[in-house]
N, C-alpha and C positions, 0 to 999 in steps of 0.2 A: 879221209880227212886229216886234218892237222890240229894239233894240240898244243899251244903256248905253254909255257911255265914260267917258273924262276929265270931260267937261263934264257930265255928267248923278249922277243918284242913286248912293252910295257903300254902300246896301245890297244883301245877297244877290241876285242879280238871276235869275230862274227864267224861261225861255223857253221857249216849248211849242209842238210840231208840231201836226200835225192828229191822230196816232194812226193814221193810215192809212201802207199802204207810202210809205216815204219815197221822194222822186227824188234820181235823181244828182245831186248837188251839186259836182261838178268835172272836170276834164280832166288827161289826164296827157301828160308828156312823157317819151321815152327816153335814158337815160343810158347809152352804150358807148364806153370806151376801152380800149387795149390798150396795155403799154410791153414789149415783148418784147426776149428775148434780151439782156438788162443784163448790162454785165461788172464795174459799179460800183457804188455804193449810189445809185438815182436821187435827184435833189436835187428840193425841191417842184415839184411841176410842175402846171398847171392841168388841171381834168378836165373844165369847162363854159367855154362861150363866155360869157365878161362880160354879163349883159344888163340893161335898165332898171328891174328892179322886183326888189324884195323877193322871197324865193322859198324853200319848203321841198323838202325834198329826202331818199329815201331812196337812200343810196349804201350800196354793198358791193364788197371787194374780194378776188380770191382770186390766190394766189402761186402758180405752178409754178416748184416746186424740187427737187432731190434731197433723198435721206435725210441727207445731209451739211451740207447749207445751214441756217441760221436766222439766213435774212432775214425783216424784219416789214415793216409798212406802216403810218405814222401820216395822218391827215387832219386839215387846218387848214383854218379857216375864218374870216371876220368875219361877226358878228350882224348883224342889222338896227339894233342899237344903238351898234354900233361894236367890240364888244369882241372880241379874239381868243380863239377858241374852239379845241380839239384832240380828237382820238378815234383813240384804237389799235385800227384795225380788224384786224390782226392781229400777236399779238405774237412780238418779238423779245430772246431766242434764241427758236427755235420751242418752242411749246407741243403741239404735235400737233393743231392747228387751222388748216389752209391759208387762212381765209375769215375775214369777216366782215362786219358791217353798223353803220351809226351812222346817226340820223335827224338832221339838221338843219335851222337857219334860215340862209338866206344873205343877205349885205347886196347891194342893187343893185349894179352895176358893177363887182362884183368875180366872184372865181373862187375854189371851193375847190381846193386843192391834194393831191396825195397826194405822201409821199416815202420810200424804203427806211431803214430803219435794222437795224441787228445786222451779220451778219457774213457774207460772203460769199467762195468759193474758186472757184467756176463761173458760169455764167451761172444769169438766173432772170428770170422774166418776171411782169409783175403784170396781173392782169384787173380792170377797173373798169366795173360794171354799176348800175344805177341807175333810179330814178324820179324826176321832178319833178311837184309838184303845183301845178294852176292853178283858178281861177275862172273863167277866161275861153278858150275853144278857141282852134282847132281842136285836136283830141284827137291826138296823136302817138304813139300804142301799136299802129301798125299792123304794126310787125317784130317785135310780142311776141306770143308764142303759148304755149301749156299742153299741152305734151305728155305730161307726168308726172300721174297721176290714180290716187290707189289709196285705196278706201273698203274698210273692213273693220270694220264694226260688229256689236255683239255675238258678239266672239270667243269661243269658248269651250277652244280648243287655241292653240298655237303655231304660228306661220307658217314655213314653212321656205323659203330660197334662192326667193322671191317676186318675179319681174322686173316692175319699174315700166317702166323703159324701154330699149331695145336701139339706142342711137343710131347713126345712120347718116352724121354728120357730126362735128366737134368743136366745140363752143360753152359757153357760160356762162351757166349756169342760178340761178335762188334757188329753193330749195325748203324747204316748211312743212312739217312733221310735227308733229300731236297724238297723244298716247296718254291716254286715261282707264279709268281701273277703276271697275267697277261696285259692288267692296265693298273694306273695307281688309284685308282676306287675300290680296285679288291681289296680286303682286308681278311685275311684268310688265318687263322690256327691250324696247325697239323699236331696232334698229339698221341705219341706211341705210349701204350700202357702193356707192361710184362708183369709177372708176379713171381716172386722169390720164396722162400721159406717161409718170412715174416710178412708177407702181404704184397699187396700193387704199389707199384711205381710208374711214376710216368715222367715225360719230358717233352715240352712243346717247344715249338718255332711258329713264328709268326711272319708273313709276306704282308708288306704294307707299303703305302705311298712312299715311303721312307727309306726300304729294304725292300724291293721288289725280289729277289732271290734270298733266301737264308737254306741254311744247313747245319746238320750235325754230325758228329761222329761219336758213338757210345758203345761201352761194356753192357751186357747184362746177364743175369742169371734169370733164366728162366725154366720153371718147374712143370714136371711134367702132369698131364692133367688140369692145365689151363691153357690160357690161350693168350698169347701174343697179338696186341687188337691197335688199329690207327682209327682215330676220327677226325673231322676238320669240322672246325665251327666258322662263323664268320660271316661277312659280308662278299657274296659274290654278284658281280655287276658283269663281269667279262666271263674269265676263263684261269683256272690255275692247274698246272703242274706239280703230280705230287710221284716220287719215285721212292721208293725203299728197298734196301738189298742188305741182306746180313748173313756173316759169315760165322760158320760153327767152327769150333776148335775141338776138335777129337782127338783121338792118340796119336801123337808126332809120328809120321812115315815119311820113310822115302819114296819119291814118285812124283808125278805132273798131280795138280787139281785145278779149282777153278780162277786162279789168279793169273795176269798176264805182268811184265813187268817191263817201262821204260823208263829206264834210268840212265845219268850220267853222273861221274863224278871227276870233280875238278881241285887236285890235291895240289898243294905248293905251288899258287900261283900267285903272280903280281899285278895282272891285268885284268879289267872287268871282263865278262866273258857276253857272249849273247847268241845262244846256243838253239838253233833248229832242230827239234826232235824229229819232226814230219808228221805224216798223219796219223795219230791215233786212233783205234776204233771206238766204236759207240759200246757204252757203257755207264757204269758209276767212277769216275775217277776219284783217286783218292791219294792226294799227293802227301809225301812224306821228305819234309827238306831241312837239312842242317847246314849250319856253318860256322867256322872259326879262325881266327887269327891266331897266327903262331905266337904273337907276344903284344900286338897292339892291341890297345881300345877304342881303336876310332869304328865310326859306324860301318855296318856291312848290310845289306839290304839283298833277300834272295826274292825274287820273283819267278814262280813256276805255278801257272795256274792249276789249282785254284787257291794258290798261298801265294801271299805276300808278306813277308816280317824282316825286321831291322833289327838290330843290336842296341842295347842303350848303353850301357856303361860297363857292360860284360865284355869277353871276347868272344862269346858264342850265341848264336841265333837259332832257333827252330821255328817249324811251322808246320802243321797238321790243317787239311782242308778238303775237303768233297764237294764234287758239282756232278749232276748226271747229265753226260751228253748223247742226246740218243742217236745225232747222225755222225758220234766222231768230230773229231778235229785237228787241227794244226796246233802243235804243242812248242811253245819256246822255254828256255831255261835262262834267265839271266842273272848276273852281280853287278850293284852298284856299289861303290865305295868313295865316292864323293868326289872322286878326280881320276885320271889316265894311269896313275901309279899308285898302287895300292899298295900297302904292307902286305906281306906274305901270308896268305890264307887258300882256307880249304872251304869247299862246298860242295854237298851231295843232293839231288835229286832223285828219288824214288818216287814215279809214276807209277800206281797200281790200277789196274783195269779189270771189273770183274762184274 
């Protein structure tokens, strides 16, 4: 394959693979941090050991707090072009969502930080988990397992209190759920229910005539001696497909795990790119994509199924999406900047299959 960057052509670059099953193209590291029993707003605190290389990461945070608390969590980092970036992982005051995730590209020799926001009256804890994406090994995903697997294709009726997991310990998970209706006449809601120290939480997604496929990626804390369950409600005139996969983040360790990587990085480019990754196997597809201009603030669009994201008034853009592909499929990564000649930019596509 030929890669064109700033020194070469500024025309649209199309890069084709072989059309056969794509080989894995990357490695993972696991992120796991805990800031427990906080009695004041957490100041900006590093979540990674600074390293010598720029890196792409998926960062998730879950806040364990009582019903009366309204603590949130912000993530801050420096991208590889030196821009200060920020994302709200958990809104404050509390919006009912105890956790959230962000895709970032972090500059070498710096560490992303997380801080508490909002108000508090008692103690709370912030749990951080995530993935680092690397072109060079070794793999460091041996601490990650996939204990949550729910596949319900072609359903013609609603599911009732279906158990996905009965935890035997207390840890942090990242759960992906996708719901697809076969017909615009189907109006189905899938609800995931879990229990942390303070009781039950739920997250729902709906498939309807205006949105046949819906999905979500969320971190959860599920306490032992409880159940993680899923329900569906609504009208089923034809069929619907529901898929749920969940990763447990245990003690980080070197070695292989359940994740497969199909990733490409386009650093210091000045031409739009259309890259054919090839055939990617069946499973839950999780896309974590980031892009940033070196200095310009023009629009930059990233397309890598199931993510399409566009910058607004800032030089960076990112997106996270999940989709279950029961038969696998071909994957393309592309960028759009409004013309055939772009200001210098970088884009990173990290497709995770599990």
